[in-house]
Phi, psi and omega in degrees: 000318175293162184093087187286351182084005182281135172257130185281073187296317185296310183295334186257002187302313181295317177298319181300310182298319178294320181293319179298315180298316181295318181295321180294319180293324184282330184215070184299331182288327182209074183295332180291312179299323179295318181293321177293317177299325179295326179299330179271313185291321184236343190270354174095004178265133176297324182207164178208146173227148186211150163236130183232132178240134173224097187067235179270352182274127180233133175231142177232132183201166176231165176217142178074211190241137168288327178217101182298335181289314181270352182066027175288124182289143177284136179217164184293349177279349183285135174281162175203161176284122185273354175051234189290352169300338176304326186301327180293324176296315181295316179299321180299320178294315179301315181294325177293321176297322176296318179296331180274355181082010180286337175205169175240145177293344177271356176300141176274157178293327178296326178288316185277328182224070183305128175083354183284319180261095181224127179181170182298121176087354182281147180234076184299338178286353179245350179274121182257166175301319180300319180296324176293321181294323185251016172066033178248018186278335186088354176283119183258178176275167178306130181266353179296118182294347181261011183306318184266009180305321180303325181274316190267330181265307179279345181056040172268083188292343179267005181303137181251125169241115185287155176304322179298323179290321177299314180299314180302315182288335176288327187272001176297324180261151182301159180296161179291329180192167177293148183308128175081004184254000180204188178214131179203126182304128185228108172292321180301322178303324179282337170293320177297319178298323176300320178291327175297314179303314182291324179292320183286319186268341186063025178233157170301137182301330178296323178297319181293319178293319179296312186289324187266337188232298188297314180298304181301327181271356179069034182270085188275345182254004178260134179211171188234093176286153180254312183223339183298131181277358186259146175267142180273149171063189178300131183208158171290148168265137182253149188226161173260192184257010181289167178239112354287158183296139175272139174282116184255015185299318179276110187197119182295130179270014188304318183292341187269322176035238184284001174268343184172031187267351191286160181233140180203191173238166181297322181293317182286326176293323177296317179300315180297309183296324178296317179294318182295309185287338178275355178087018182276346183255343187233153171288159185307319182295320180284330175296323177295322177294320178306318187261011174284112191264143172239110182299136173253345176191180177290350185260353181179180183210161175253136167258208179271085179087358174236172180217162174242155175229128173277089189287122178287111181248159180305326180269004182123164183300144176229132179276124178240156189240149174151221181210161168231162180213139180219134177199181185309111175087350187222140172225136180219153177221132177231105186224151175215161172293161186299326179276359176078004184287335178233143184207146171220135167239121185232127177241133182234149188249043166220129166202128187255101181296321180298321177295319180297315179301326179273007180060039175245169179300127184256357176240148178287335177198168184275137174279357186302321178301323178291320177297315180295321180298329180276327192248342181288000000 
């Protein structure tokens, strides 16, 4: 759930432009592979895997190690926790339900989930489904600094925090702002959306994602764990920034649920985002809702479960679309140009949740040069 997916574009713009130029000069034939390799060789990541598309040309590759202890090389077949990339899957289901008339994006949470959003200062009769999708609801994440203590202090990686408990603990403190009057990334808001899906369909949210998205797209290696802390099949091992680094691969995703619990590969995440952004999963009216943007800064905006980044490129800013995800041990970015002609999905196996909680740098270096090399 932590890891808002935000890329610090402004602070890194100068570094980014210099890195892109240097990478291009050093490896004109394949600047993306060079930039990804740099993240491993010099950037502090044990491993990286990527899928890159430029028109009809697609390349998939890895760098470094999936597991530095066993020296298993990282490859595009390895699974990883996609964290907040999960939100696009959830948003797609919500938008499809809207297209079918099962719900309206203007429905209030009080109508769809009576009594679920209750806390000092909250106005559930004014919070709409659309506001949850685009992070304008005012519902924030748990503010208790000890929320992750069971995992990070006691190191009980199998500890279960249910989505209902996360929502309850989020609502202990007043909202960030009145519904629709501000914007703040909210993982808790997407937990509420998961409950909306289940209330409307009378099915487990995993069944809806499988039936509506994973099955039709043939995504056989993507799955949605609920509480098990273990990853299935070949996978990257994820690490923190401590010395020596702790292996954070075993970590219960229970608290993340519809905000960020899913697992995938770079190829399958690329397939999903390409289908979503190209309009293959939604009717035109819902596709327009997906891409209705609410700026959160000069560097980007939120749509309905997706986001944009105004990527600083040597020839000027370029708006790219997709998602990012960050959680214990893993960071990923799935972005493409608006016309879909260029795309990158990049997974890295370091993310330090404890550093994030302490408001410190949670990555050893920025992935932006690799993203820019692929999309600029």
